[in-house]
GUSE-653991 format. One record per atom (N, C-alpha, C): residue number from 1; atom name; residue in one letter; y, z, x. Coordinates in steps of 0.05 Angstrom, whole numbers, plus 5000, padded with zeros to 4 digits. Example, Ala and Ser with C-alpha at 12.3 -4.5 7.8 and 13.67 -1.06 7.14 Angstrom:
BEGIN
k a r north up east
1 N A 4886 5156 5264
1 CA A 4910 5156 5246
1 C A 4934 5156 5264
2 N S 4955 5142 5257
2 CA S 4979 5143 5273
2 C S 5001 5157 5258
//
This chain:
BEGIN
k a r north up east
1 N X 0838 7454 7719
1 CA X 0865 7457 7707
1 C X 0877 7482 7719
2 N X 0901 7480 7729
2 CA X 0914 7503 7743
2 C X 0919 7526 7724
3 N X 0925 7521 7699
3 CA X 0932 7543 7681
3 C X 0908 7557 7670
4 N X 0884 7547 7677
4 CA X 0860 7558 7666
4 C X 0841 7565 7689
5 N X 0845 7589 7700
5 CA X 0830 7596 7724
5 C X 0803 7607 7718
6 N X 0798 7619 7694
6 CA X 0772 7631 7689
6 C X 0757 7618 7666
7 N X 0767 7598 7653
7 CA X 0753 7584 7632
7 C X 0756 7596 7604
8 N X 0764 7621 7602
8 CA X 0767 7634 7576
8 C X 0788 7621 7559
9 N X 0810 7613 7572
9 CA X 0832 7600 7557
9 C X 0822 7574 7544
10 N X 0807 7558 7559
10 CA X 0797 7533 7547
10 C X 0778 7538 7524
11 N X 0762 7558 7526
11 CA X 0744 7565 7504
11 C X 0760 7573 7479
12 N X 0780 7589 7482
12 CA X 0797 7598 7460
12 C X 0811 7574 7448
13 N X 0823 7557 7464
13 CA X 0837 7533 7454
13 C X 0818 7515 7439
14 N X 0794 7511 7450
14 CA X 0775 7493 7437
14 C X 0767 7504 7409
15 N X 0763 7530 7407
15 CA X 0757 7542 7381
15 C X 0781 7540 7362
16 N X 0805 7543 7372
16 CA X 0828 7541 7354
16 C X 0832 7512 7344
17 N X 0827 7493 7361
17 CA X 0829 7465 7353
17 C X 0806 7457 7335
18 N X 0783 7469 7338
18 CA X 0759 7462 7322
18 C X 0759 7476 7294
19 N X 0772 7499 7292
19 CA X 0772 7514 7267
19 C X 0781 7498 7243
20 N X 0803 7483 7244
20 CA X 0811 7467 7221
20 C X 0791 7445 7214
21 N X 0776 7437 7234
21 CA X 0756 7416 7229
21 C X 0731 7426 7214
22 N X 0724 7451 7220
22 CA X 0700 7462 7206
22 C X 0707 7477 7181
23 N X 0732 7483 7176
23 CA X 0740 7498 7152
23 C X 0730 7484 7127
24 N X 0733 7458 7124
24 CA X 0723 7446 7099
24 C X 0693 7450 7094
25 N X 0677 7450 7115
25 CA X 0648 7455 7112
25 C X 0643 7484 7103
26 N X 0659 7502 7114
26 CA X 0655 7530 7106
26 C X 0664 7536 7078
27 N X 0683 7520 7067
27 CA X 0693 7524 7040
27 C X 0676 7510 7019
28 N X 0659 7491 7026
28 CA X 0643 7477 7007
28 C X 0625 7495 6989
29 N X 0612 7515 7000
29 CA X 0596 7532 6983
29 C X 0611 7547 6961
30 N X 0638 7548 6964
30 CA X 0655 7562 6945
30 C X 0667 7542 6925
31 N X 0658 7517 6926
31 CA X 0668 7497 6908
31 C X 0694 7483 6916
32 N X 0703 7489 6940
32 CA X 0727 7476 6950
32 C X 0719 7451 6965
33 N X 0727 7428 6954
33 CA X 0720 7402 6967
33 C X 0746 7390 6978
34 N X 0751 7395 7003
34 CA X 0775 7387 7016
34 C X 0769 7379 7045
35 N X 0783 7360 7055
35 CA X 0780 7354 7084
35 C X 0807 7344 7095
36 N X 0810 7348 7121
36 CA X 0834 7338 7134
36 C X 0834 7307 7134
37 N X 0858 7297 7135
37 CA X 0861 7268 7138
37 C X 0848 7260 7165
38 N X 0837 7236 7166
38 CA X 0824 7227 7190
38 C X 0841 7227 7215
39 N X 0867 7222 7212
39 CA X 0885 7221 7235
39 C X 0889 7250 7246
40 N X 0890 7269 7228
40 CA X 0892 7297 7236
40 C X 0866 7305 7251
41 N X 0843 7297 7240
41 CA X 0818 7303 7253
41 C X 0818 7291 7282
42 N X 0827 7266 7284
42 CA X 0828 7253 7310
42 C X 0846 7269 7329
43 N X 0869 7277 7319
43 CA X 0889 7292 7336
43 C X 0877 7319 7346
44 N X 0862 7332 7329
44 CA X 0851 7358 7336
44 C X 0826 7355 7354
45 N X 0810 7335 7350
45 CA X 0785 7331 7364
45 C X 0789 7319 7392
46 N X 0809 7303 7395
46 CA X 0813 7288 7421
46 C X 0817 7307 7445
47 N X 0834 7327 7444
47 CA X 0836 7345 7467
47 C X 0811 7361 7472
48 N X 0796 7368 7451
48 CA X 0771 7382 7455
48 C X 0751 7364 7469
49 N X 0749 7339 7459
49 CA X 0730 7320 7470
49 C X 0735 7313 7499
50 N X 0760 7306 7505
50 CA X 0765 7294 7532
50 C X 0778 7313 7552
51 N X 0792 7333 7543
51 CA X 0805 7352 7562
51 C X 0786 7376 7566
52 N X 0780 7389 7544
52 CA X 0763 7413 7547
52 C X 0734 7406 7551
53 N X 0725 7383 7543
53 CA X 0698 7374 7548
53 C X 0694 7359 7574
54 N X 0715 7358 7590
54 CA X 0714 7342 7615
54 C X 0691 7352 7633
55 N X 0686 7378 7633
55 CA X 0665 7389 7651
55 C X 0638 7376 7645
56 N X 0633 7369 7620
56 CA X 0607 7356 7613
56 C X 0606 7327 7623
57 N X 0629 7313 7621
57 CA X 0630 7286 7631
57 C X 0627 7286 7661
58 N X 0641 7304 7675
58 CA X 0640 7305 7704
58 C X 0611 7311 7714
59 N X 0599 7332 7702
59 CA X 0572 7340 7710
59 C X 0552 7318 7703
60 N X 0555 7305 7680
60 CA X 0537 7283 7673
60 C X 0539 7260 7691
61 N X 0564 7254 7700
61 CA X 0568 7232 7719
61 C X 0555 7238 7745
62 N X 0557 7262 7755
62 CA X 0544 7270 7780
62 C X 0514 7268 7778
63 N X 0503 7275 7755
63 CA X 0474 7272 7750
63 C X 0466 7243 7751
64 N X 0482 7226 7739
64 CA X 0476 7197 7739
64 C X 0477 7186 7768
65 N X 0497 7195 7783
65 CA X 0499 7186 7811
65 C X 0475 7194 7827
66 N X 0463 7218 7820
66 CA X 0440 7228 7834
66 C X 0414 7215 7824
67 N X 0416 7198 7803
67 CA X 0393 7185 7792
67 C X 0377 7202 7774
68 N X 0389 7222 7761
68 CA X 0375 7239 7743
68 C X 0392 7244 7718
69 N X 0381 7259 7700
69 CA X 0396 7266 7676
69 C X 0396 7296 7673
70 N X 0415 7307 7658
70 CA X 0415 7336 7653
70 C X 0427 7340 7626
71 N X 0429 7365 7618
71 CA X 0439 7372 7592
71 C X 0469 7364 7589
72 N X 0484 7366 7610
72 CA X 0512 7358 7609
72 C X 0515 7328 7602
73 N X 0497 7312 7613
73 CA X 0497 7283 7606
73 C X 0490 7279 7577
74 N X 0471 7293 7567
74 CA X 0463 7291 7538
74 C X 0486 7300 7520
75 N X 0500 7321 7528
75 CA X 0523 7330 7512
75 C X 0545 7309 7512
76 N X 0551 7299 7535
76 CA X 0572 7278 7538
76 C X 0565 7254 7521
77 N X 0540 7244 7522
77 CA X 0532 7221 7507
77 C X 0532 7226 7477
78 N X 0521 7249 7469
78 CA X 0519 7255 7440
78 C X 0546 7259 7427
79 N X 0563 7275 7440
79 CA X 0590 7280 7429
79 C X 0607 7255 7429
80 N X 0603 7239 7450
80 CA X 0619 7214 7452
80 C X 0610 7194 7430
81 N X 0584 7194 7423
81 CA X 0574 7177 7401
81 C X 0586 7186 7375
82 N X 0587 7212 7369
82 CA X 0598 7222 7344
82 C X 0628 7216 7343
83 N X 0642 7221 7365
83 CA X 0671 7215 7367
83 C X 0676 7185 7364
84 N X 0660 7169 7378
84 CA X 0664 7140 7377
84 C X 0660 7128 7349
85 N X 0638 7137 7336
85 CA X 0633 7128 7309
85 C X 0656 7135 7290
86 N X 0665 7160 7292
86 CA X 0687 7169 7276
86 C X 0713 7153 7281
87 N X 0718 7147 7306
87 CA X 0741 7131 7313
87 C X 0739 7103 7302
88 N X 0715 7092 7304
88 CA X 0710 7065 7293
88 C X 0715 7065 7262
89 N X 0704 7085 7248
89 CA X 0707 7086 7219
89 C X 0737 7090 7212
90 N X 0751 7106 7227
90 CA X 0779 7111 7222
90 C X 0795 7085 7226
91 N X 0791 7072 7248
91 CA X 0807 7048 7254
91 C X 0799 7024 7237
92 N X 0774 7023 7227
92 CA X 0766 7000 7211
92 C X 0772 7003 7182
93 N X 0784 7026 7174
93 CA X 0790 7031 7146
93 C X 0765 7028 7129
94 N X 0743 7039 7138
94 CA X 0718 7037 7125
94 C X 0719 7050 7097
95 N X 0701 7042 7080
95 CA X 0699 7054 7053
95 C X 0689 7083 7055
96 N X 0677 7090 7078
96 CA X 0667 7117 7082
96 C X 0689 7134 7094
97 N X 0711 7136 7081
97 CA X 0734 7149 7093
97 C X 0731 7179 7097
98 N X 0713 7192 7083
98 CA X 0709 7221 7086
98 C X 0686 7227 7105
99 N X 0674 7207 7117
99 CA X 0650 7211 7133
99 C X 0656 7209 7162
100 N X 0672 7227 7173
100 CA X 0678 7228 7201
100 C X 0662 7250 7214
101 N X 0658 7247 7240
101 CA X 0641 7266 7254
101 C X 0657 7279 7277
102 N X 0684 7279 7275
102 CA X 0700 7291 7295
102 C X 0694 7321 7298
103 N X 0689 7334 7275
103 CA X 0683 7363 7276
103 C X 0657 7368 7290
104 N X 0638 7351 7288
104 CA X 0612 7355 7302
104 C X 0616 7354 7332
105 N X 0630 7334 7342
105 CA X 0634 7333 7371
105 C X 0651 7357 7381
106 N X 0671 7364 7366
106 CA X 0689 7386 7375
106 C X 0674 7412 7374
107 N X 0658 7417 7353
107 CA X 0644 7443 7351
107 C X 0623 7445 7373
108 N X 0609 7423 7378
108 CA X 0588 7424 7399
108 C X 0601 7431 7426
109 N X 0623 7417 7433
109 CA X 0636 7422 7458
109 C X 0647 7451 7459
110 N X 0659 7460 7437
110 CA X 0670 7487 7436
110 C X 0648 7508 7440
111 N X 0626 7505 7426
111 CA X 0604 7524 7427
111 C X 0591 7524 7454
112 N X 0586 7500 7465
112 CA X 0573 7499 7491
112 C X 0592 7507 7514
113 N X 0618 7503 7510
113 CA X 0637 7513 7530
113 C X 0636 7543 7531
114 N X 0634 7555 7507
114 CA X 0632 7584 7505
114 C X 0606 7594 7519
115 N X 0584 7580 7513
115 CA X 0559 7588 7525
115 C X 0560 7585 7556
116 N X 0572 7563 7565
116 CA X 0575 7558 7594
116 C X 0592 7580 7606
117 N X 0614 7588 7593
117 CA X 0631 7609 7604
117 C X 0616 7635 7605
118 N X 0600 7641 7585
118 CA X 0584 7665 7585
118 C X 0564 7666 7608
119 N X 0551 7643 7613
119 CA X 0531 7642 7635
119 C X 0545 7646 7661
120 N X 0568 7633 7665
120 CA X 0583 7637 7690
120 C X 0591 7666 7694
121 N X 0600 7679 7673
121 CA X 0609 7707 7675
121 C X 0585 7725 7682
122 N X 0562 7721 7670
122 CA X 0539 7737 7676
122 C X 0530 7732 7704
123 N X 0529 7707 7713
123 CA X 0521 7700 7740
123 C X 0539 7713 7760
124 N X 0565 7713 7754
124 CA X 0584 7724 7773
124 C X 0579 7754 7776
125 N X 0574 7768 7754
125 CA X 0568 7797 7755
125 C X 0543 7802 7771
126 N X 0522 7786 7767
126 CA X 0497 7790 7781
126 C X 0501 7785 7811
127 N X 0516 7764 7818
127 CA X 0521 7758 7846
127 C X 0538 7780 7859
128 N X 0557 7791 7845
128 CA X 0573 7813 7856
128 C X 0556 7837 7862
129 N X 0537 7843 7843
129 CA X 0520 7866 7848
129 C X 0501 7861 7871
130 N X 0491 7836 7874
130 CA X 0474 7830 7897
130 C X 0489 7832 7923
131 N X 0514 7822 7924
131 CA X 0529 7824 7948
131 C X 0537 7852 7955
132 N X 0543 7869 7935
132 CA X 0549 7896 7940
132 C X 0525 7911 7950
133 N X 0501 7906 7939
133 CA X 0476 7918 7950
133 C X 0472 7909 7978
134 N X 0477 7884 7985
134 CA X 0474 7874 8012
134 C X 0492 7888 8031
135 N X 0517 7892 8023
135 CA X 0536 7905 8042
135 C X 0529 7935 8045
136 N X 0516 7947 8025
136 CA X 0510 7976 8028
136 C X 0483 7980 8042
137 N X 0468 7959 8046
137 CA X 0441 7961 8059
137 C X 0445 7963 8089
138 N X 0423 7962 8102
138 CA X 0423 7964 8132
138 C X 0429 7937 8145
139 N X 0442 7920 8131
139 CA X 0451 7894 8140
139 C X 0428 7876 8150
140 N X 0405 7880 8139
140 CA X 0383 7863 8144
140 C X 0385 7839 8125
141 N X 0379 7815 8135
141 CA X 0379 7791 8117
141 C X 0360 7795 8094
142 N X 0368 7787 8070
142 CA X 0351 7787 8047
142 C X 0357 7763 8030
143 N X 0338 7756 8013
143 CA X 0341 7732 7996
143 C X 0359 7739 7972
144 N X 0377 7721 7966
144 CA X 0394 7723 7942
144 C X 0384 7702 7923
145 N X 0389 7706 7897
145 CA X 0380 7687 7877
145 C X 0398 7663 7877
146 N X 0390 7642 7891
146 CA X 0407 7618 7893
146 C X 0409 7603 7867
147 N X 0389 7605 7849
147 CA X 0390 7591 7824
147 C X 0414 7600 7807
148 N X 0424 7624 7812
148 CA X 0447 7634 7797
148 C X 0472 7619 7805
149 N X 0473 7610 7830
149 CA X 0497 7597 7839
149 C X 0499 7569 7828
150 N X 0477 7556 7821
150 CA X 0477 7529 7812
150 C X 0486 7525 7783
151 N X 0492 7545 7768
151 CA X 0500 7542 7740
151 C X 0528 7531 7736
152 N X 0545 7533 7755
152 CA X 0572 7524 7750
152 C X 0587 7518 7775
153 N X 0612 7512 7773
153 CA X 0628 7505 7796
153 C X 0632 7530 7814
154 N X 0639 7524 7839
154 CA X 0644 7547 7857
154 C X 0666 7564 7846
155 N X 0662 7590 7848
155 CA X 0681 7609 7836
155 C X 0686 7631 7857
156 N X 0710 7642 7856
156 CA X 0717 7664 7873
156 C X 0704 7689 7863
157 N X 0694 7706 7881
157 CA X 0681 7731 7874
157 C X 0700 7754 7878
158 N X 0725 7749 7880
158 CA X 0745 7771 7884
158 C X 0749 7786 7858
//
């Protein structure tokens, strides 16, 4: 997404969209039994699931193409199952009208997006320090930690 160059914006947006979904759970211990209408839950969870969670779908698809599985694939499948069941219950006008799982899928994607962004930030700092050490050395080839590069998409080190 062009407006989101470093990932922090998507993490903030996902938490803002997820907050109204988890508020009812946080209020239950205080005796407040309230929940958003299912249509509002759908409206808040959909952008988190499919726009902000797109990285998990993309990485999971690439893992499937390679004939393997990874955590991104598990996240995509699990959150899609929770979202899909909630959508089914909402559209079928089920008697379980308060039993939606939109908040579960949105919170998982929000939390893991934050963790992903943290990993990428740490990796970028480590790589910068390794490259600066390399440039200050006697220009002899040395091994860099390649596993750090595999955590996320290609990023600029400027």
